[in-house]
C-alpha positions, -999 to +999 in steps of 0.1 A: +164-097-881+192-095-855+199-071-827+237-067-823+258-051-796+294-053-807+328-047-790+312-036-757+341-030-733+334-035-696+356-037-665+349-067-643+362-089-615+358-123-631+384-151-630+400-178-609+431-159-597+432-136-567+446-108-590+415-110-613+390-110-584+408-081-565+421-059-593+398-067-621+404-065-658+389-054-691+365-076-711+351-073-746+315-086-751+296-092-783+259-101-783+236-111-812+199-117-807+179-132-835+143-120-834+114-143-839+100-136-873+064-124-875+055-115-910+020-103-900+034-078-876+064-060-892+088-039-871+075-004-873+082+010-839+104+003-809+077-019-791+079-043-821+115-052-815+141-055-787+156-022-775+194-026-776+197-001-748+177-024-726+200-053-736+230-031-726+214-023-692+208-060-685+244-068-696+258-042-672+237-055-642+247-091-648+283-083-656+286-065-622+281-099-604+316-115-602+321-151-613+351-173-613+343-188-647+333-169-678+313-199-688+289-194-659+287-156-666+280-161-703+253-187-696+237-165-670+236-134-693+223-154-722+196-170-700+185-136-686+182-122-722+160-151-732+139-146-700+134-109-704+130-105-741+102-128-754+110-118-790+144-134-788+146-166-809+183-172-802+211-155-784+248-156-793+272-141-768+310-140-765+331-126-736+367-121-742+393-113-715+415-086-729+444-090-705+444-126-693+470-134-667+488-160-688+525-157-692+536-150-727+500-146-741+497-119-767+460-119-774+426-125-759+409-156-744+372-161-737+340-180-742+311-181-766+276-194-761+248-199-785+213-205-770+183-213-792 
């Protein structure tokens, strides 16, 4: 079983340029959390799983802390998910910068981390 948060758009002040740290930009985040399987205790109620609204709250709190490198930010968020949610077997997280300040770039750039 996986808990998935897809195409979460947040505004943040992450990056190495002054423009990114002062003006900020849009980011798109995807998170997938594989749950530890427990066949003897099936998921019947919310307490048997990870509440995705709690994951979103954690994401917003961590995302509000500016970082120069998305690699640092992604690792911190994934580590906090693992720490807070003991049912998480693995975490896959991507952070895409929607409007990267790269001349001529028509697309997105970002990072992806998988923690098991």
